[in-house]
PAZAPA-4460 file (N, C-alpha, C; in steps of 0.05 Angstrom, whole numbers, plus 32768, in hexadecimal, padded with zeros to 4 digits):
% residues 289
    n_x    n_y    n_z   ca_x   ca_y   ca_z    c_x    c_y    c_z   seq   type   mol
   7961   7F00   8497   7983   7EFE   84AD   7991   7F08   8494     1      M     A
   798D   7F07   847E   79A6   7F0D   8463   79A3   7F2D   8469     2      L     A
   798B   7F3C   8468   797B   7F4E   846F   7997   7F61   848B     3      S     A
   798A   7F4E   849C   799E   7F5D   84B4   79BA   7F59   84B2     4      L     A
   79C4   7F45   84A6   79E1   7F47   84A5   79E8   7F61   8492     5      L     A
   79D8   7F69   847A   79E6   7F77   8469   79E0   7F94   8470     6      I     A
   79C2   7F98   847E   79C0   7FAD   8489   79CD   7FB6   849E     7      Y     A
   79D8   7FA0   84B2   79E6   7FA6   84CB   7A09   7FAD   84C1     8      G     A
   7A11   7FA8   84A8   7A2F   7FAF   849B   7A27   7FCD   8494     9      L     A
   7A13   7FD8   8486   7A14   7FF3   8480   7A14   8002   8490    10      I     A
   79FF   7FF6   84AC   7A08   8004   84C0   7A1B   8009   84D3    11      K     A
   7A2A   7FF8   84D6   7A44   7FEF   84E1   7A5A   8009   84C9    12      S     A
   7A58   8006   84B3   7A70   8012   84A3   7A6D   802F   84AE    13      V     A
   7A4B   803F   84B0   7A48   8056   84AA   7A46   8061   84CC    14      I     A
   7A49   8056   84E3   7A4F   8051   84FA   7A74   8058   84FB    15      L     A
   7A78   8049   84E8   7A9A   8052   84E5   7AA7   8067   84E7    16      A     A
   7A93   8074   84C5   7A99   8082   84C4   7A99   8094   84CA    17      L     A
   7A84   80A0   84DF   7A78   80B1   84F6   7A98   80B6   8504    18      Y     A
   7A9F   809C   8510   7AAF   8097   8520   7AC9   809F   8527    19      A     A
   7AD7   8096   8503   7AF5   8095   8500   7B06   80AE   8502    20      V     A
   7AF4   80C6   84F8   7B00   80E3   8500   7B01   80E5   8519    21      G     A
   7AF7   80E5   852B   7AF8   80EF   854B   7AF5   80D4   854B    22      F     A
   7B0D   80BE   854D   7B1A   80A7   8559   7B37   80AF   854E    23      S     A
   7B35   80B9   853C   7B5A   80C0   852D   7B65   80D9   8541    24      L     A
   7B53   80F0   8543   7B57   810D   8544   7B5A   80FE   8572    25      T     A
   7B4E   80F5   8578   7B5C   80EA   8591   7B6C   80E2   8599    26      Y     A
   7B6C   80C6   8587   7B8E   80B2   8588   7B9D   80C6   8586    27      G     A
   7BA0   80D7   8573   7BB7   80EB   8571   7BC0   8103   8585    28      I     A
   7BA8   8110   8585   7BAB   8125   859A   7BA8   8122   85B4    29      S     A
   7B91   8113   85B7   7B83   810D   85D3   7B75   8121   85D8    30      G     A
   7B68   8128   85C8   7B4D   813D   85C0   7B38   8130   85B9    31      L     A
   7B1E   8132   85D3   7B09   8128   85C3   7AF3   813B   85BB    32      A     A
   7AFE   8142   85A1   7AED   8153   858E   7ACD   814F   8595    33      N     A
   7AC5   8164   85AA   7AA4   815C   85AB   7A95   816F   8599    34      F     A
   7AA8   817D   8587   7A97   818A   856B   7A94   8176   854E    35      A     A
   7A97   815A   854A   7A9A   814C   8540   7A86   8144   8534    36      H     A
   7A74   8143   8543   7A52   8146   852F   7A4D   815F   851E    37      G     A
   7A51   816D   852C   7A49   8194   8523   7A5F   8193   850A    38      A     A
   7A77   818B   8507   7A83   818E   84EC   7A74   8176   84D7    39      L     A
   7A72   8162   84E7   7A64   8150   84D2   7A57   8162   84C2    40      Y     A
   7A35   8168   84D0   7A25   8173   84C4   7A30   818B   84B8    41      I     A
   7A3B   81A0   84BA   7A44   81BB   84B4   7A56   81B5   8496    42      L     A
   7A5A   8199   8495   7A6E   8195   8473   7A51   8195   846A    43      S     A
   7A45   8181   8474   7A29   8181   8457   7A17   8192   844E    44      G     A
   7A1B   81AD   846C   7A07   81BE   845C   7A18   81D8   844B    45      F     A
   7A3A   81D4   8457   7A48   81DE   8442   7A4E   81D6   8424    46      A     A
   7A47   81BA   8420   7A43   81AB   8404   7A2C   81B2   83FB    47      A     A
   7A17   81B2   8401   79F6   81BF   8400   79FA   81D5   83F4    48      W     A
   7A03   81E9   8406   7A0A   820F   83FD   7A1E   8219   83E7    49      S     A
   7A2F   81FD   83E2   7A3D   81FC   83C7   7A31   81F7   83B8    50      F     A
   7A17   81DE   83AA   7A07   81D7   839A   79F1   81EA   8392    51      I     A
   79EA   81F3   83A7   79D7   8202   83A7   79CE   8221   83A5    52      N     A
   79E6   822E   83B3   79F0   8242   83AC   7A03   824E   838F    53      T     A
   7A20   8241   8396   7A33   823D   8381   7A24   8234   8369    54      L     A
   7A1C   821C   8360   7A10   8210   834D   7A26   81FB   8349    55      G     A
   7A32   81F2   8361   7A56   81E6   8356   7A44   81BC   8357    56      L     A
   7A4D   81B4   834B   7A46   8194   8349   7A49   8188   8365    57      P     A
   7A3D   8173   8373   7A41   816C   8385   7A60   815E   8383    58      F     A
   7A66   8150   8373   7A89   8143   8367   7A9A   815D   8378    59      W     A
   7AA1   8173   8372   7AAD   818D   837C   7AA2   8196   8392    60      V     A
   7A87   819D   8394   7A7A   81A6   83B2   7A83   8181   83CE    61      S     A
   7A83   817A   83C2   7A93   8165   83D7   7AA8   8168   83E0    62      G     A
   7AC1   8166   83D6   7ADB   816F   83D7   7AD8   818F   83E7    63      P     A
   7AC9   819D   83DD   7ACD   81B9   83E5   7AC5   81BD   8409    64      L     A
   7AB8   81AD   840D   7AAD   81A7   8423   7AB6   819B   843F    65      A     A
   7AC8   8183   842F   7ADD   8179   8441   7AF4   8190   8445    66      V     A
   7AFE   819D   842E   7B11   81AC   843B   7B0D   81C7   8445    67      M     A
   7AEE   81D2   844A   7AEF   81E1   845F   7ADE   81DB   8475    68      V     A
   7ADA   81C5   8476   7ADA   81A6   8493   7AF9   81B6   84A4    69      T     A
   7B03   81AC   848D   7B1A   819C   8496   7B31   81BC   84B0    70      A     A
   7B25   81D8   8492   7B37   81EB   849B   7B22   81F3   84AE    71      L     A
   7B07   81E9   84B2   7AFD   81F3   84D5   7B14   81E7   84F4    72      V     A
   7B0D   81D5   84E6   7B15   81BB   84FD   7B38   81CC   8504    73      G     A
   7B43   81D0   84F4   7B64   81E1   84EE   7B5B   81EE   8508    74      F     A
   7B50   8208   84FD   7B4C   8220   850B   7B48   821D   8525    75      L     A
   7B35   820A   8521   7B1C   81FF   8549   7B3C   81FD   8558    76      F     A
   7B57   81ED   8555   7B65   81E8   8564   7B72   8207   8565    77      Y     A
   7B7C   8210   8555   7B93   822E   8559   7B82   8241   856D    78      W     A
   7B64   8248   855C   7B57   825D   8569   7B4A   8257   858D    79      V     A
   7B46   823B   858A   7B2D   8232   85A0   7B44   8223   85B5    80      L     A
   7B59   8216   85AD   7B5A   81F9   85C1   7B74   81F9   85C9    81      L     A
   7B8A   8216   85B5   7BA3   8213   85BB   7BAA   8220   85D5    82      L     A
   7BA3   822A   85D8   7BA7   822E   85FF   7B93   8218   8618    83      R     A
   7B8C   820B   860D   7B7A   81F5   8619   7B8A   81DE   8614    84      L     A
   7B9F   81D5   8606   7BA8   81C0   8610   7BAB   81B3   8625    85      R     A
   7BAC   8195   8631   7BB2   818C   863B   7B9D   8188   8659    86      G     A
   7B86   81A1   8654   7B72   819E   866E   7B60   8196   865A    87      I     A
   7B54   817E   8665   7B4B   8172   8650   7B29   8176   865F    88      A     A
   7B1C   8179   8676   7B0A   8189   8672   7B01   81A0   865C    89      L     A
   7B16   81B5   8666   7B08   81C6   8655   7B0F   81C7   8637    90      A     A
   7B25   81B0   8630   7B1D   81AC   8606   7AFF   819D   85FE    91      E     A
   7AFA   8190   861D   7AD9   8189   8615   7ACE   819D   860C    92      L     A
   7AC5   81A6   8622   7AB7   81C3   862D   7ABE   81CE   860C    93      I     A
   7ACC   81D6   8606   7AD5   81E9   85E9   7AC6   81DF   85D8    94      V     A
   7ACA   81C5   85D0   7AC4   81C2   85BB   7AA7   81B2   85B4    95      T     A
   7A9C   81A6   85D0   7A79   81A9   85CE   7A72   81C3   85C8    96      F     A
   7A72   81DB   85DB   7A68   81F1   85D8   7A6B   81F7   85B3    97      A     A
   7A87   81F3   85A7   7A81   8205   8592   7A76   81EF   8576    98      A     A
   7A6D   81D9   8586   7A5D   81C8   8577   7A49   81CD   8578    99      G     A
   7A40   81D1   858A   7A1C   81DF   858F   7A1A   81F3   8584   100      V     A
   7A31   8205   8582   7A31   821A   8578   7A24   8223   855C   101      A     A
   7A39   8210   854A   7A31   820A   8532   7A17   81FA   8530   102      I     A
   7A0F   81EF   8534   79F8   81DA   8531   79E7   81F1   853D   103      L     A
   79E5   8202   8552   79CF   8218   854E   79CF   822F   853C   104      E     A
   79E3   8232   8532   79E7   8246   8518   79DA   823F   8505   105      L     A
   79D8   8222   8503   79CF   8216   84DF   79B3   8216   84EC   106      L     A
   79A4   8207   84FB   798B   820C   8505   7985   822C   8500   107      T     A
   798D   823E   850E   7986   8256   8510   797F   8268   84EF   108      W     A
   7999   8260   84E0   799F   8267   84C7   7988   8250   84B7   109      R     A
   7974   823B   84BE   795D   8235   84B8   795C   8217   84A8   110      G     A
   797D   8217   84AD   7991   81FC   849E   7976   81E3   84A3   111      F     A
   7962   81DE   849F   7950   81C1   84A6   793A   81BF   8490   112      Y     A
   792A   81AD   848C   7917   81A6   8481   7928   8195   846B   113      G     A
   7913   818B   8457   790D   8176   8441   7923   817B   8431   114      I     A
   791C   8192   8423   792E   81A1   8411   794B   819D   8417   115      R     A
   795A   8196   842F   7978   819A   842F   7986   8180   842F   116      Y     A
   7988   816A   8420   79A0   815A   841A   79A9   8154   8403   117      S     A
   79BE   8145   8404   79D2   814A   83EF   79CA   8132   83D5   118      L     A
   79CF   8130   83C4   79D0   8122   83AD   79E3   8102   83A9   119      P     A
   79CD   80EF   83AD   79D8   80DD   83A9   79F4   80CF   838C   120      L     A
   7A05   80BD   8397   7A1C   80BE   8389   7A15   80AB   8375   121      F     A
   7A02   8093   8380   79F6   808B   8368   79D9   8082   836D   122      M     A
   79CC   8084   8360   79AE   8073   8355   79AB   8053   8346   123      R     A
   7993   804B   835D   7990   8031   8358   799D   8025   8374   124      G     A
   798D   8003   8363   7995   7FEE   8386   79A3   7FD5   8376   125      S     A
   79A8   7FC4   837F   79B7   7FB1   837D   79A6   7F92   8396   126      L     A
   799B   7F84   8389   798F   7F70   8396   79A7   7F5B   8399   127      E     A
   79A8   7F5E   83BC   79BB   7F41   83C2   79B1   7F2C   83D7   128      I     A
   79A9   7F18   83C2   7996   7F06   83D6   7986   7F0A   83D0   129      G     A
   796A   7F0B   83E3   794F   7F1D   83E0   7955   7F34   83EC   130      S     A
   7965   7F42   83EC   7967   7F5B   83FC   7973   7F73   83EB   131      V     A
   7962   7F87   83EB   7968   7F9E   83D6   797F   7FB8   83E5   132      A     A
   7987   7FB4   83DC   799D   7FCD   83D9   79A9   7FDE   83D2   133      V     A
   799D   8000   83CE   79A6   801A   83BF   79C3   801B   83BD   134      D     A
   79CE   8024   83A4   79EC   8028   839F   79EB   803A   83B3   135      Y     A
   79E2   8050   83B8   79F6   8060   83CF   7A01   8050   83EC   136      Q     A
   79EA   803C   83F2   79F6   8033   840C   7A14   801C   840A   137      R     A
   7A0E   8014   83F5   7A23   8001   83E9   7A3E   8012   83EA   138      L     A
   7A3E   802A   83E1   7A52   803A   83DA   7A5B   8047   83F5   139      F     A
   7A48   804B   8402   7A4F   804C   8424   7A66   803A   8429   140      V     A
   7A63   801F   842D   7A68   800A   8435   7A89   8010   842E   141      V     A
   7A88   8007   840C   7AA1   8011   83FA   7AAD   8025   840A   142      V     A
   7AAA   803B   840A   7AB6   805A   840B   7ABB   804E   8433   143      T     A
   7AAE   803F   843F   7AB9   8040   8460   7ACE   802D   845C   144      G     A
   7AD6   8018   8451   7AEB   7FFB   8452   7AFD   8016   843E   145      M     A
   7AF8   8019   8430   7B17   8030   8425   7B24   8047   8433   146      V     A
   7B0E   804D   8444   7B17   806A   8452   7B29   805A   8458   147      L     A
   7B20   8046   846F   7B2D   8032   8489   7B4D   8034   847C   148      V     A
   7B4C   8028   846F   7B62   801A   8452   7B6C   8038   8453   149      G     A
   7B69   8041   8448   7B83   805F   8441   7B8A   806E   8455   150      L     A
   7B77   8066   8470   7B7D   8073   848C   7B9D   8065   849E   151      L     A
   7B9C   804A   8493   7BB0   8037   849C   7BC7   803F   8492   152      W     A
   7BC2   803D   8475   7BE3   8048   8468   7BEA   8059   8466   153      L     A
   7BD1   8077   846C   7BD8   808F   8479   7BF2   808C   848A   154      F     A
   7BEC   807E   849F   7BF3   8086   84B6   7C09   8078   84BF   155      V     A
   7C0B   805E   84A6   7C20   804D   84AC   7C38   805C   849C   156      H     A
   7C2C   8066   8481   7C41   8067   846A   7C46   8086   845C   157      H     A
   7C45   8094   8477   7C44   80B5   846A   7C53   80C4   8485   158      T     A
   7C65   80D0   8474   7C77   80EE   848F   7C5E   80FA   84A1   159      K     A
   7C3E   810B   849C   7C37   810C   84B2   7C27   80F4   84C4   160      I     A
   7C20   80DD   84AB   7C14   80BF   84C2   7C2D   80B7   84D5   161      G     A
   7C3F   80B4   84CE   7C51   80B5   84E4   7C56   80C0   84FD   162      L     A
   7C54   80DE   84FC   7C56   80F6   850B   7C3E   80EA   851E   163      A     A
   7C21   80E5   850C   7C0D   80E9   851B   7C1D   80CA   8531   164      F     A
   7C18   80B7   852B   7C1F   809B   8533   7C33   80A5   8553   165      R     A
   7C43   80B6   8547   7C60   80B8   855D   7C56   80D0   8577   166      A     A
   7C44   80D8   856C   7C34   80E9   857C   7C21   80DB   8593   167      M     A
   7C10   80CA   8585   7C00   80BA   8595   7C0A   80A7   85AA   168      A     A
   7C26   80A0   859A   7C2B   807D   85AA   7C40   808F   85BE   169      Q     A
   7C4A   80A7   85C9   7C5D   80BB   85D8   7C62   80D3   85D0   170      N     A
   7C53   80E6   85D7   7C4C   8105   85D8   7C69   810F   85CF   171      E     A
   7C77   810B   85ED   7C90   810F   85FF   7CA7   8107   85EB   172      R     A
   7CAB   80EA   85E0   7CC2   80ED   85D1   7CB8   80EE   85B0   173      T     A
   7CA3   80FA   85AB   7CA1   8107   858E   7CA9   811F   858F   174      A     A
   7CA2   8133   85AA   7CB2   814C   85AD   7CD2   8150   85AA   175      L     A
   7CD5   813F   85B3   7CF0   8137   85B3   7D05   8133   8597   176      S     A
   7CF7   8131   858A   7CFA   812C   8563   7CF2   8137   8559   177      V     A
   7CEE   814C   8566   7CE3   815F   854D   7CCD   8165   853C   178      G     A
   7CB9   814F   854D   7C94   8154   854B   7C8D   816B   8558   179      I     A
   7C82   817A   854C   7C6B   8192   8558   7C51   8190   855D   180      E     A
   7C4B   8191   857A   7C39   8181   8583   7C21   8191   857C   181      S     A
   7C24   81AA   857A   7C0A   81B7   8575   7C04   81B2   8554   182      D     A
   7C19   81B0   8547   7C0F   81B6   8529   7C08   8191   8526   183      W     A
   7C0F   8184   852F   7C00   8168   852F   7BE5   8166   853B   184      I     A
   7BDF   8179   8550   7BC9   817C   855D   7BB0   8188   8549   185      G     A
   7BB9   819E   853D   7BAF   81A9   852A   7BA4   819A   850E   186      S     A
   7BC0   8182   8502   7BB8   817C   84F1   7BA0   8166   84FB   187      L     A
   7BAF   8152   8508   7B8F   8144   850E   7B76   8147   8513   188      A     A
   7B74   8164   8529   7B54   8172   8521   7B50   8170   8507   189      L     A
   7B68   817F   84F9   7B56   8181   84D1   7B52   816B   84C8   190      A     A
   7B60   8152   84D0   7B58   813A   84C4   7B48   812F   84CF   191      F     A
   7B43   8131   84E4   7B22   8126   84ED   7B0C   8132   84E2   192      G     A
   7B0E   8149   84E1   7AFB   815F   84DB   7AF5   814C   84B5   193      S     A
   7B0C   8155   84A8   7B06   8144   8495   7AFF   8135   848A   194      A     A
   7B0B   8116   84A1   7AF3   80FF   84A0   7ADD   8103   84A8   195      L     A
   7AD2   8112   84B9   7AAE   8115   84BF   7AA2   8124   84AA   196      A     A
   7AB6   8140   8499   7AAB   813E   8483   7AA6   8129   846B   197      A     A
   7AB5   8118   8464   7AB2   8100   8458   7AA4   80ED   845E   198      I     A
   7A9A   80EE   8473   7A8A   80DB   847B   7A66   80E2   8477   199      A     A
   7A6C   8101   847D   7A4F   810C   8475   7A4B   8110   845B   200      A     A
   7A55   8115   8448   7A5A   810A   842E   7A4B   80F6   8421   201      M     A
   7A52   80E2   8428   7A4C   80C9   8424   7A34   80BC   8428   202      V     A
   7A2F   80C4   8447   7A17   80BC   8458   79F8   80CF   8451   203      V     A
   7A01   80E2   844A   79EA   80FA   844E   79DD   80F9   843A   204      L     A
   79E9   80F0   8424   79D4   80F1   8415   79BC   80D7   841A   205      P     A
   79B8   80C9   8424   79AA   80B5   8432   7995   80C7   843B   206      L     A
   7995   80D6   8445   7981   80E6   8451   797C   810D   8451   207      G     A
   796C   8117   8463   7970   812F   845B   7986   813B   8468   208      V     A
   7987   8150   8471   799B   815F   848B   798A   816A   8498   209      M     A
   7990   8168   84BE   798F   817B   84CE   79A4   8179   84DC   210      E     A
   799E   8194   84E5   79BD   819A   84FF   79B6   8189   850F   211      S     A
   799D   8187   851E   79A0   8161   852F   79B4   8147   8529   212      T     A
   79B8   8146   850F   79C6   8133   8510   79D5   8130   8516   213      I     A
   79E7   814C   851B   7A08   814D   852D   7A09   813F   8540   214      G     A
   79E5   8151   8555   79FD   813D   8573   79F8   8119   856D   215      Y     A
   79E2   810B   8557   79DE   80F4   8550   7A00   80E5   8553   216      E     A
   7A0C   80F6   853C   7A29   80EF   8539   7A37   80E7   854A   217      V     A
   7A3A   8101   8553   7A49   80FD   8579   7A3F   80EA   8581   218      L     A
   7A2B   80EC   8585   7A24   80D3   859A   7A33   80AD   858D   219      I     A
   7A29   80A9   8574   7A35   808C   8568   7A56   8094   856B   220      Y     A
   7A62   80A7   8562   7A80   80A3   855C   7A83   80A5   8577   221      A     A
   7A6F   80AF   8599   7A85   80AE   85A9   7A86   8094   85B8   222      L     A
   7A71   8087   85A8   7A64   806B   85B7   7A79   8054   85A6   223      A     A
   7A7B   805A   8590   7A96   8045   857F   7AA0   8049   8587   224      V     A
   7AB4   806B   858F   7AD5   8058   8599   7AD4   805E   85B6   225      A     A
   7AC0   805F   85C5   7AC2   8054   85E0   7ABB   8033   85E2   226      I     A
   7AAD   8029   85D7   7AA8   8014   85D3   7AC5   8002   85C6   227      V     A
   7AD0   800D   85B5   7ADD   8004   85AC   7B01   8000   85B6   228      G     A
   7B00   8023   85C0   7B1E   8024   85CF   7B22   8041   85C6   229      G     A
   7B20   8057   85CB   7B2D   8074   85C7   7B41   807B   85B0   230      L     A
   7B52   8066   85B3   7B72   8066   85A6   7B77   8051   858A   231      E     A
   7B62   8042   8587   7B5E   802E   857D   7B4F   802A   8568   232      S     A
   7B5F   802D   854E   7B51   8025   8530   7B3B   8007   852A   233      T     A
   7B49   7FF7   8531   7B40   7FDF   8535   7B30   7FDB   8548   234      L     A
   7B28   7FEC   8563   7B16   7FE8   856D   7B00   7FF9   856B   235      G     A
   7AFF   8010   8561   7AED   801E   854F   7ADF   8016   8539   236      M     A
   7AF0   7FFB   852B   7AE4   7FF5   8513   7AD7   7FD9   8524   237      V     A
   7AD2   7FCE   8538   7AC6   7FBB   8544   7AAD   7FC9   8551   238      V     A
   7AB8   7FDC   8564   7AA5   7FEC   8576   7A86   7FF5   855C   239      G     A
   7A9C   7FF6   8543   7A7B   8002   852D   7A67   7FE2   8526   240      S     A
   7A71   7FD1   8527   7A66   7FBF   8525   7A5C   7FB3   8534   241      F     A
   7A61   7FB5   8552   7A55   7FAD   8560   7A3C   7FBE   8566   242      I     A
   7A3F   7FD4   855C   7A24   7FE3   856E   7A17   7FEF   8552   243      I     A
   7A25   7FE6   8535   7A19   7FE6   8523   79F7   7FCE   851E   244      G     A
   7A09   7FB8   8526   79F7   7F9F   851E   79E7   7F9E   853E   245      Y     A
   79EC   7FA4   855B   79DA   7FAC   856D   79C0   7FBC   8567   246      G     A
   79C1   7FCF   8553   79AE   7FE4   854C   79A0   7FD0   853D   247      Q     A
   79A6   7FC7   852C   7999   7FBB   8514   798C   7FA7   851C   248      I     A
   7993   7F8A   8537   797E   7F87   8538   7976   7F8F   8556   249      I     A
   797A   7FA0   8561   7963   7FB2   856F   794B   7FB9   8563   250      A     A
   7955   7FBF   8550   793C   7FD7   853C   7921   7FBE   852D   251      A     A
   7934   7FA0   8527   7923   7F86   8522   790D   7F7F   8536   252      K     A
   7919   7F7E   8547   7912   7F67   8555   78FF   7F76   8578   253      Y     A
   790D   7F90   8578   7901   7F9C   8590   78EB   7FB9   8580   254      I     A
   78FD   7FD3   8570   78EC   7FE7   8562   7906   7FFC   855E   255      G     A
   78FE   8007   8552   7914   801D   8540   791B   8033   8551   256      A     A
   7904   8031   856C   7910   8051   857D   791D   803C   8594   257      K     A
   792B   8025   858E   7936   8020   85A4   7957   8027   8592   258      W     A
   795F   8020   8579   7978   8024   856C   7988   8037   8582   259      M     A
   7979   8051   858B   7995   806E   8593   799C   805C   85AF   260      I     A
   7988   804D   85BA   7998   8047   85D0   79AE   8035   85D3   261      I     A
   79B2   8021   85BB   79C6   8015   85BB   79E0   8020   85C6   262      V     A
   79E6   8031   85B1   7A04   803D   85B8   79FB   804C   85D4   263      P     A
   79EC   8054   85D9   79E5   805E   85F5   79F2   8044   8612   264      L     A
   79E4   8035   860D   79E8   8019   8618   7A05   8015   861C   265      A     A
   7A0B   8005   8605   7A26   800A   85FB   7A42   801D   8605   266      A     A
   7A3E   8031   8605   7A50   8040   8617   7A53   8042   8637   267      I     A
   7A31   803E   8646   7A37   8031   8661   7A40   801A   866C   268      V     A
   7A3D   8003   8664   7A3A   7FF0   865E   7A5F   7FEC   8654   269      L     A
   7A6F   7FF1   8642   7A85   7FEA   864A   7A99   800A   8651   270      V     A
   7A89   801A   865C   7A9B   8023   867D   7A9C   801A   8695   271      L     A
   7A8B   8015   8692   7A7F   8004   86AB   7A91   7FE8   86B3   272      A     A
   7A97   7FD6   869E   7AA3   7FC3   869E   7AC3   7FC1   8694   273      V     A
   7AC5   7FDC   867D   7AE1   7FD2   8675   7AE1   7FF2   866A   274      R     A
   7AED   8006   8676   7AE9   801F   8674   7AFD   802F   865B   275      P     A
   7B15   8014   8652   7B2C   8021   8642   7B1D   8019   8626   276      S     A
   7B04   8007   8626   7AF7   7FFE   860B   7B00   7FE2   8607   277      G     A
   7AF9   7FD5   85F1   7AFE   7FB4   85E8   7B1D   7FB9   85E0   278      L     A
   7B23   7FCD   85D6   7B3D   7FCA   85C9   7B54   7FE6   85CE   279      F     A
   7B46   7FF2   85F0   7B55   8008   85F2   7B6F   7FF9   8601   280      G     A
   7B85   8014   8604   7BA4   800B   8609   7BA5   8016   861F   281      K     A
   7B99   8032   8628   7B98   8037   864A   7B92   801A   8661   282      F     A
   7BA8   8025   8678   7B96   8016   8686   7B7A   8012   8694   283      K     A
   7B73   7FFE   869C   7B54   8000   86AE   7B54   8007   86C7   284      E     A
   7B46   800E   86CC   7B43   8024   86E6   7B4D   8017   8703   285      L     A
   7B52   7FFC   86FD   7B5E   7FF5   8716   7B7B   7FE8   8721   286      E     A
   7B7E   7FFA   8702   7B9C   7FF5   8700   7BA3   8010   8705   287      E     A
   7B9A   802A   8705   7B98   803A   870C   7BA0   804B   8728   288      R     A
   7B92   803A   8734   7B8B   8042   8752   7B9E   8042   875F   289      V     A
***
C-alpha cells in the first residue's frame, strides 16, 4: 500500500508536469497546442545535442534547451497561427500537423535508441518505510510542486502574469485597456512550450528518449486537462492525481498494459458526464443548447 501511495504521487506529479504548459496556453489564449508533446521531446533532443555535440554540461544544456523550445513556441504563433486565430479547428489541425512534422523529422534523423538519454540530476536512492525511491524521482516531485507554486506567484504578482489573467478572463475588456492579444497569445505559447521543456529536463533522465514519447505526452496532457477542466489550474492538479493513481492501481491489480487505457477512459467518461471537466467554468452542454 505504501508503494502504491508513493509511486502514485510520483506518477501524478509527472502527469501534472506534462499538462501544466498545455493548460496554461489554453487557459490564456484558448489555443489547444497539439504540438505540445512534440515540443517536449524536441527539447530533450536539443539538450542531448548540446551535451554531446558542443560538450556543454547538463546544467547549461538544460536551460538552453528550455529557451530554444520557448523560442520555437513563440515563432509557432507568429508564423503558423497568427492568421488562423479564432478558427479553432484550423488551429488544432496546424498545431497537430506541426507536432507530427517535428516527431517524424526526429525519427528521420535517427534520434532513437538506447544511447539517447539525459543524465540524472542525482544518483542514489532513499528508503521511505520499506519502499526504495531514487533521488531523481524525488527531484521530479519537488520540481513539480515548486513549479506550480512559482506559476501561481507569476500569474498573480507580475505584470505579464496579470495580463495573462486579464486575457483569460475577458479578452475584449483586456483589449480595451491596451493589452495586445497577439503578443499575449505568442507569449502564452512560448511559456507553455518552456514549461513542456522544463518537464522534459526532469522527467526524461528517468529513461531513454524516443520520438513516439511525444504522442504519449500529448495524450496525457489532454487527459489531465479535460478531466480537470481545460482552463483550471486546480483542475489540472486534481486531474493529474486522478489519472496518476488510476494508472498505478490499474498496473498493480490488472496489468501494466492497461495503464494507457486509464487516461483514454477518463477522457470519454468526463466528456460524456461533464463536458467542461471537474473544475471547468464553461457552461454545460444542456445550458448551451
